[in-house]
N, CA and C atoms as a LAMMPS dump frame, in Angstrom:
ITEM: TIMESTEP
0
ITEM: NUMBER OF ATOMS
162
ITEM: BOX BOUNDS ff ff ff
-5.0000000000000000e+02 5.0000000000000000e+02
-5.0000000000000000e+02 5.0000000000000000e+02
-5.0000000000000000e+02 5.0000000000000000e+02
ITEM: ATOMS id mol type element x y z
1 1 1 N -463.741 283.285 -26.864
2 1 2 C -464.499 284.344 -27.495
3 1 3 C -465.552 283.723 -28.407
4 2 1 N -466.672 284.394 -28.476
5 2 2 C -467.769 283.946 -29.324
6 2 3 C -468.293 285.157 -30.085
7 3 1 N -468.551 284.996 -31.354
8 3 2 C -469.075 286.064 -32.201
9 3 3 C -470.441 285.653 -32.721
10 4 1 N -471.443 286.483 -32.456
11 4 2 C -472.797 286.233 -32.955
12 4 3 C -473.146 287.303 -33.982
13 5 1 N -473.809 286.902 -35.032
14 5 2 C -474.335 287.821 -36.034
15 5 3 C -475.844 287.765 -35.918
16 6 1 N -476.46 288.921 -35.746
17 6 2 C -477.909 288.946 -35.579
18 6 3 C -478.497 290.132 -36.33
19 7 1 N -479.809 290.156 -36.405
20 7 2 C -480.502 291.228 -37.098
21 7 3 C -481.61 291.754 -36.195
22 8 1 N -481.649 293.077 -36.011
23 8 2 C -482.714 293.738 -35.254
24 8 3 C -483.201 294.914 -36.079
25 9 1 N -484.5 295.047 -36.188
26 9 2 C -485.091 296.143 -36.961
27 9 3 C -484.489 296.237 -38.364
28 10 1 N -484.256 295.074 -38.973
29 10 2 C -483.72 294.951 -40.33
30 10 3 C -482.311 295.533 -40.472
31 11 1 N -481.555 295.613 -39.356
32 11 2 C -480.172 296.08 -39.374
33 11 3 C -479.271 294.968 -38.848
34 12 1 N -478.092 294.776 -39.469
35 12 2 C -477.188 293.727 -38.992
36 12 3 C -476.37 294.201 -37.784
37 13 1 N -476.173 293.281 -36.834
38 13 2 C -475.4 293.551 -35.627
39 13 3 C -474.429 292.411 -35.382
40 14 1 N -473.297 292.733 -34.74
41 14 2 C -472.343 291.74 -34.276
42 14 3 C -472.286 291.825 -32.76
43 15 1 N -472.27 290.676 -32.093
44 15 2 C -472.112 290.646 -30.639
45 15 3 C -470.901 289.784 -30.339
46 16 1 N -469.96 290.349 -29.59
47 16 2 C -468.729 289.67 -29.216
48 16 3 C -468.794 289.37 -27.724
49 17 1 N -468.672 288.074 -27.353
50 17 2 C -468.769 287.668 -25.949
51 17 3 C -467.515 286.906 -25.545
52 18 1 N -467.09 287.114 -24.279
53 18 2 C -465.952 286.351 -23.768
54 18 3 C -466.445 285.27 -22.817
55 19 1 N -465.539 284.535 -22.211
56 19 2 C -465.913 283.41 -21.36
57 19 3 C -466.606 283.845 -20.07
58 20 1 N -466.447 285.1 -19.664
59 20 2 C -467.099 285.611 -18.458
60 20 3 C -468.501 286.145 -18.735
61 21 1 N -468.949 286.071 -19.982
62 21 2 C -470.279 286.541 -20.343
63 21 3 C -470.329 288.022 -20.68
64 22 1 N -469.204 288.708 -20.57
65 22 2 C -469.165 290.125 -20.947
66 22 3 C -469.215 290.231 -22.46
67 23 1 N -469.874 291.273 -22.958
68 23 2 C -469.996 291.384 -24.395
69 23 3 C -470.037 292.833 -24.84
70 24 1 N -469.773 293.03 -26.103
71 24 2 C -469.945 294.301 -26.799
72 24 3 C -470.836 294.03 -27.996
73 25 1 N -471.67 294.997 -28.332
74 25 2 C -472.548 294.881 -29.487
75 25 3 C -472.228 296.01 -30.448
76 26 1 N -472.166 295.669 -31.725
77 26 2 C -471.821 296.626 -32.77
78 26 3 C -472.872 296.584 -33.876
79 27 1 N -473.293 297.738 -34.35
80 27 2 C -474.144 297.811 -35.539
81 27 3 C -473.235 297.901 -36.755
82 28 1 N -473.524 297.121 -37.778
83 28 2 C -472.739 297.157 -39.016
84 28 3 C -473.295 298.286 -39.881
85 29 1 N -472.49 299.341 -40.062
86 29 2 C -472.92 300.471 -40.878
87 29 3 C -472.604 300.271 -42.35
88 30 1 N -471.455 299.644 -42.599
89 30 2 C -471.027 299.5 -43.995
90 30 3 C -470.093 298.308 -44.123
91 31 1 N -470.233 297.588 -45.218
92 31 2 C -469.339 296.492 -45.566
93 31 3 C -468.95 296.698 -47.02
94 32 1 N -467.664 296.96 -47.243
95 32 2 C -467.178 297.319 -48.581
96 32 3 C -466.134 296.316 -49.046
97 33 1 N -466.267 295.85 -50.278
98 33 2 C -465.256 294.966 -50.868
99 33 3 C -464.1 295.823 -51.362
100 34 1 N -462.883 295.473 -50.951
101 34 2 C -461.687 296.228 -51.355
102 34 3 C -461.195 295.773 -52.714
103 35 1 N -460.563 296.69 -53.412
104 35 2 C -459.96 296.358 -54.704
105 35 3 C -458.753 295.459 -54.47
106 36 1 N -458.554 294.473 -55.341
107 36 2 C -457.389 293.591 -55.177
108 36 3 C -456.09 294.345 -55.423
109 37 1 N -455.057 293.965 -54.671
110 37 2 C -453.722 294.533 -54.85
111 37 3 C -452.897 293.588 -55.711
112 38 1 N -451.671 293.969 -55.987
113 38 2 C -450.794 293.079 -56.75
114 38 3 C -450.485 291.841 -55.908
115 39 1 N -449.961 290.813 -56.524
116 39 2 C -449.695 289.552 -55.838
117 39 3 C -448.674 289.705 -54.714
118 40 1 N -447.773 290.665 -54.816
119 40 2 C -446.733 290.852 -53.806
120 40 3 C -447.279 291.53 -52.54
121 41 1 N -448.432 292.152 -52.627
122 41 2 C -449.011 292.862 -51.492
123 41 3 C -450.143 292.03 -50.886
124 42 1 N -450.44 292.303 -49.629
125 42 2 C -451.573 291.635 -48.996
126 42 3 C -452.488 292.682 -48.379
127 43 1 N -453.757 292.408 -48.399
128 43 2 C -454.752 293.311 -47.829
129 43 3 C -455.981 292.502 -47.464
130 44 1 N -456.838 293.101 -46.686
131 44 2 C -458.104 292.461 -46.352
132 44 3 C -459.042 292.552 -47.543
133 45 1 N -459.885 291.542 -47.712
134 45 2 C -460.825 291.53 -48.822
135 45 3 C -461.951 292.529 -48.621
136 46 1 N -462.309 292.765 -47.358
137 46 2 C -463.435 293.65 -47.047
138 46 3 C -463.053 294.619 -45.934
139 47 1 N -463.723 295.769 -45.912
140 47 2 C -463.611 296.73 -44.824
141 47 3 C -464.988 296.878 -44.207
142 48 1 N -465.05 296.783 -42.877
143 48 2 C -466.312 296.863 -42.167
144 48 3 C -466.281 298.076 -41.239
145 49 1 N -467.342 298.895 -41.309
146 49 2 C -467.475 300.045 -40.421
147 49 3 C -468.567 299.72 -39.415
148 50 1 N -468.206 299.813 -38.114
149 50 2 C -469.104 299.432 -37.036
150 50 3 C -469.34 300.615 -36.096
151 51 1 N -470.474 300.578 -35.395
152 51 2 C -470.76 301.513 -34.312
153 51 3 C -470.965 300.676 -33.059
154 52 1 N -470.241 301.012 -32.008
155 52 2 C -470.327 300.253 -30.751
156 52 3 C -471.474 300.786 -29.893
157 53 1 N -472.279 299.873 -29.356
158 53 2 C -473.368 300.216 -28.438
159 53 3 C -472.888 299.943 -27.029
160 54 1 N -473.079 300.89 -26.126
161 54 2 C -472.669 300.709 -24.725
162 54 3 C -473.811 300.233 -23.89
């Protein structure tokens, strides 16, 4: 798998490609930093909202 980050029309996009050359492209709509949890809990640092282009 290969992940590319690119910019088109001043908007960020992610492109995910596999070894067969098939890919999906996603527009990044939002990237939000999450609030830290207590030390006993685990969570992702960021939440990303994407739109898939067909």
